[in-house]
N, C-alpha and C positions, 0 to 999 in steps of 0.2 A: 273841522279842518285838521285838528290834531290827530284825530282817528284815521283820517285818510293818509296823512303823512307817515304815521306809524305803520299802517298797512303797506304803504309803498316801500318803506325801508325793509320790512319783513319779506316782501315779495322780491325785491332786488337781491337781498342776501340769499334767500332760498334759491332763486334762479342761478345766481353765480356759484353757489355751492354745488348744485346739481351739475351744471355745465362744467365746472372746474374739476369735479371728481371724475366725470366722464372723459374729459380731455386728458386727464392724467393716465387713464387706461390706454391711451394711444401709444404710450411708451412701450407697452408689451408687444404690440404689433410691430412697432418700429424696431425693437430689438431683434425680433425674428427675421425681419426683412434684411437688416444689416448683416446679421450672422449668415443668412442664406446667401447674400451677395458675396461676402468675403469667402465663404467656402467655394462657391462657384468660380470666383475669380482666382483664388490662390491655389486651391486643390485641383480643380478640374480645368483651369485656364480657359474658362468659358463664362465671361461676365454677361449679365443680363442687360437688356436695353432699357429696362424700366425701373430697376431697384433704386438707383441713385436719385432719380427724379421723384419717385414715389415717396422715398424716405424724406426728401426735402419738403414735399407737400405735407406729410404727416407731422414732421417736426414744426413747421410753420403754423399749421392748424392747432397743434397742441399748445404752442407758445401763445398765440393770439387768443384762443378760447379760454386759456387759463389766466389771462391778465386781470379780469374782473375778480376772480376768486383770490388771486394773489393780493389785489388791493383790499379786498374784504378782510383777508388774514393779516393785513399790514406787513407784508413781506417784501414790498418793493424796496429798492435801494433808497435809503434816506439818511440824511445827516441829522440825527436827533440828539446829538450830544448837548447842544444848546437848549433845545426844546425840553428835554428832561428836567432841566434846572429851573424852568419857568413855572409860575403858578398855573393852575388848571385853566382859569379864565383867559389868561394871556395866550396860552397854547391854543385854545379854541378860537380866539380872535385871529391868531396867526394862521391857523389852518383855513379859516373862512376867507381871509384876504388872499392867501395863496391859491385857494380854489378859483377865485375870480381872476387873479392875475396870471396864473400858470396853467392849472388843470383845465379849466373851461375853454380857453382859447386853443390850447394844444390838442386836447382830446377832441374838441369840437371840430377843429381843422382836419384831424386824422379821420374822424368819422365821415365828414362831408366829402373829403377827397377820395376815401376808400369806396364810398357809394358811387361816385362818378367812375372810378376805376373799374368796379365790378359791373356797372351798367354798360360801360363801353365794351367790356369783355363779352357780356351777354349779347349785346347788339351785333357784334361781329362774329359771334360763336367762336371765340378765340381758342386756338389749339397751340400746344407747345411746339417749339421749333425742333425738338429732338426726333430721333428715328421712331420712337414710341408714339409721339404725337397725341397725348391725351388731351381731352378738353380741359382748359384751365379756368373757364368761367365759373365753374362750381367752386374751385379752390379760391378764386378771388372773391367769391361771395362770403367766404368765412371771415375775411378782413372786416367788413362793416359790422358783421354780427359780433365779432370780438370787441371792436371799438365801442359798439352800442352797449355791450355788457359792462365794459369798463366805465363808460359814461354814466350809466344808471347807478353803478356802485359808488361813483364819485358823488353823485347827487344824494345818495343815501348817507354817505359820510358827512356831507354838508348838513343835512337835516339832523343827524346825530349831534354834530357840534353845536348847532343852534339850540337844540333841546338841552344839551349839557350846559350851555351858557345860562339858560333859565333855571338850571338846577333840576331838570326833569329827566326821567328815563324814557328811552324809546322802546 
């Protein structure tokens, strides 16, 4: 069982690193689109019908797909002033309790509701209300994927904390 848990942690970490690094590259495309739109709008007085909406899709995708990687890197906003002063075992217990009280219900609810949200969008082949009218069911599918990545990284951190309590490395 320990071997399986260690493989799961390695898999979750590797998956979130790969997806997180790929998601970070979206900012390059996003920058070009925003610059293109600004030039079209301000210099040529000819805004596009798609750039604002597309940049919103890209930013949202980058944000949600990077959530698991951000959690892996321990970069989410946290108040750790108190935690830093506690002994290692108390910190582990605190993180485990917080996982079950906060992380699991919150991320679990987000994952569940985003699956329903994406399913409904696919079932109706939903399109945007804008003049461009792109299909947004693809974009809405990114949400459960991102929340799933965050969820498995949270489980990986829980496993790490349990191993740390036992004095073992993952």
